[in-house]
C-alpha positions in Angstrom: -0.1 0.0 -0.1 2.6 2.2 1.0 4.8 1.4 -1.8 1.9 1.9 -4.7 1.4 5.4 -2.8 5.0 6.3 -3.2 5.0 4.9 -7.1 1.4 7.0 -7.8 3.2 10.2 -6.1 6.8 9.7 -7.7 4.7 9.8 -11.2 2.8 12.7 -10.4 6.1 14.5 -9.4 7.8 13.4 -12.5 4.7 14.8 -14.8 5.0 18.0 -12.4 8.9 18.2 -13.4 8.2 17.6 -16.9 5.4 20.4 -16.9 7.8 22.8 -15.4 11.0 21.9 -17.7 8.3 22.5 -20.5 7.0 25.8 -19.3 10.9 26.7 -18.7 11.5 25.9 -22.2 8.7 27.9 -23.5 9.4 30.7 -21.6 13.0 31.0 -23.2 11.8 30.8 -26.3 9.6 33.7 -25.6 12.4 35.4 -24.2 14.2 35.1 -27.3 11.7 36.2 -29.6 10.6 39.4 -27.3 14.0 40.6 -27.0 14.1 41.8 -30.7 10.7 43.2 -30.4 12.0 45.3 -27.3 14.8 46.7 -29.4 12.7 47.8 -32.3 10.6 48.9 -29.9 13.2 51.2 -28.0 14.4 52.3 -31.4 11.1 53.6 -32.1 10.7 55.4 -29.0 14.4 57.2 -30.0 12.9 58.4 -33.2 10.0 59.8 -32.0 11.6 61.5 -29.2 14.3 63.2 -31.7 12.4 63.8 -34.6 8.5 63.4 -34.3 8.6 65.3 -30.8 10.3 68.4 -32.0 8.3 68.9 -35.0 5.2 68.2 -32.9 6.2 71.0 -30.4 7.2 73.7 -33.3 4.0 73.0 -35.3 1.9 73.6 -32.0 3.7 76.5 -31.2 3.1 78.1 -34.5 -0.8 76.9 -34.1 -0.5 79.1 -30.8 0.9 81.9 -32.5 -2.0 81.9 -35.1 -4.8 81.6 -32.8 -3.4 84.6 -31.0 -3.2 86.3 -34.0 -7.0 85.6 -35.2 -8.3 86.5 -31.8 -6.5 89.8 -32.0 -8.1 90.2 -35.9 -11.4 89.1 -34.4 -11.5 91.6 -31.8 -10.3 94.3 -34.0 -13.5 93.3 -36.4 -15.6 93.5 -33.5 -14.7 96.7 -32.2 -14.7 98.3 -35.6 -16.1 96.4 -38.5 -15.3 98.6 -41.1 -11.8 97.6 -40.6 -13.2 94.8 -43.4 -13.5 97.5 -46.1 -11.6 100.1 -45.4 -8.3 98.5 -43.6 -6.6 99.5 -40.8 -6.5 103.1 -40.3 -2.6 104.6 -40.6 -1.4 105.6 -37.4 -1.3 109.2 -36.6 1.6 111.7 -37.7 4.1 111.5 -35.5 5.7 114.8 -34.5 7.1 116.8 -37.1 5.3 114.4 -39.5 2.7 115.7 -42.0 -0.3 114.0 -43.5 
Protein backbone atom coordinates (compact mmCIF):
# COMPACT_ATOMS: atom_id res chain seq x y z
CA UNK A 1 0.00 0.00 0.00
CA UNK A 2 2.73 2.44 0.94
CA UNK A 3 4.76 1.31 -2.01
CA UNK A 4 1.86 1.95 -4.43
CA UNK A 5 1.25 5.39 -2.87
CA UNK A 6 4.91 6.30 -3.25
CA UNK A 7 4.89 5.08 -6.84
CA UNK A 8 1.76 7.11 -7.64
CA UNK A 9 3.19 10.24 -6.04
CA UNK A 10 6.50 9.66 -7.82
CA UNK A 11 4.68 9.56 -11.18
CA UNK A 12 2.82 12.76 -10.31
CA UNK A 13 6.10 14.38 -9.28
CA UNK A 14 7.71 13.31 -12.56
CA UNK A 15 4.78 14.83 -14.48
CA UNK A 16 5.09 18.07 -12.51
CA UNK A 17 8.82 18.23 -13.23
CA UNK A 18 8.25 17.59 -16.94
CA UNK A 19 5.60 20.30 -17.06
CA UNK A 20 7.93 22.72 -15.28
CA UNK A 21 10.73 21.92 -17.73
CA UNK A 22 8.40 22.45 -20.70
CA UNK A 23 7.19 25.76 -19.25
CA UNK A 24 10.78 26.82 -18.69
CA UNK A 25 11.68 25.95 -22.30
CA UNK A 26 8.62 27.85 -23.57
CA UNK A 27 9.51 30.87 -21.43
CA UNK A 28 13.07 30.87 -22.75
CA UNK A 29 11.82 30.72 -26.34
CA UNK A 30 9.36 33.55 -25.67
CA UNK A 31 12.15 35.59 -24.12
CA UNK A 32 14.29 35.14 -27.24
CA UNK A 33 11.38 36.30 -29.44
CA UNK A 34 10.59 39.31 -27.25
CA UNK A 35 14.14 40.65 -27.16
CA UNK A 36 14.20 41.86 -30.81
CA UNK A 37 10.73 43.33 -30.35
CA UNK A 38 11.91 45.31 -27.33
CA UNK A 39 14.94 46.55 -29.24
CA UNK A 40 12.76 47.63 -32.14
CA UNK A 41 10.39 49.40 -29.76
CA UNK A 42 13.32 51.20 -28.17
CA UNK A 43 14.49 52.40 -31.58
CA UNK A 44 10.98 53.59 -32.43
CA UNK A 45 10.63 55.54 -29.19
CA UNK A 46 14.07 57.08 -29.69
CA UNK A 47 13.16 58.16 -33.23
CA UNK A 48 9.94 59.71 -31.97
CA UNK A 49 11.80 61.65 -29.29
CA UNK A 50 14.44 62.97 -31.67
CA UNK A 51 12.39 63.56 -34.82
CA UNK A 52 8.65 63.58 -34.34
CA UNK A 53 8.24 65.31 -30.98
CA UNK A 54 10.37 68.39 -31.79
CA UNK A 55 8.45 68.92 -35.03
CA UNK A 56 5.13 68.45 -33.25
CA UNK A 57 6.19 70.96 -30.59
CA UNK A 58 7.18 73.49 -33.25
CA UNK A 59 3.86 72.96 -35.07
CA UNK A 60 1.91 73.46 -31.86
CA UNK A 61 3.82 76.68 -31.15
CA UNK A 62 2.97 78.00 -34.61
CA UNK A 63 -0.68 77.05 -34.15
CA UNK A 64 -0.70 78.89 -30.84
CA UNK A 65 0.73 82.02 -32.49
CA UNK A 66 -1.82 81.74 -35.30
CA UNK A 67 -4.64 81.36 -32.80
CA UNK A 68 -3.48 84.48 -30.94
CA UNK A 69 -3.33 86.44 -34.22
CA UNK A 70 -6.84 85.33 -35.17
CA UNK A 71 -8.14 86.35 -31.75
CA UNK A 72 -6.59 89.82 -32.19
CA UNK A 73 -8.10 90.20 -35.67
CA UNK A 74 -11.53 89.03 -34.47
CA UNK A 75 -11.40 91.51 -31.58
CA UNK A 76 -10.40 94.34 -33.95
CA UNK A 77 -13.24 93.49 -36.35
CA UNK A 78 -15.67 93.35 -33.46
CA UNK A 79 -14.56 96.82 -32.30
CA UNK A 80 -14.60 98.31 -35.81
CA UNK A 81 -16.30 96.20 -38.51
CA UNK A 82 -15.42 98.78 -41.19
CA UNK A 83 -11.85 97.54 -41.02
CA UNK A 84 -13.00 94.73 -43.35
CA UNK A 85 -13.84 97.27 -46.07
CA UNK A 86 -11.46 100.15 -45.43
CA UNK A 87 -8.56 98.36 -43.79
CA UNK A 88 -6.73 99.55 -40.75
CA UNK A 89 -6.40 103.23 -40.13
CA UNK A 90 -2.86 104.46 -40.46
CA UNK A 91 -1.37 105.59 -37.17
CA UNK A 92 -1.55 109.32 -36.50
CA UNK A 93 1.50 111.26 -37.70
CA UNK A 94 4.26 111.62 -35.17
CA UNK A 95 5.88 114.88 -34.09
CA UNK A 96 7.22 116.76 -37.11
CA UNK A 97 5.34 114.54 -39.60
CA UNK A 98 2.71 115.82 -41.97
CA UNK A 99 -0.35 114.03 -43.23
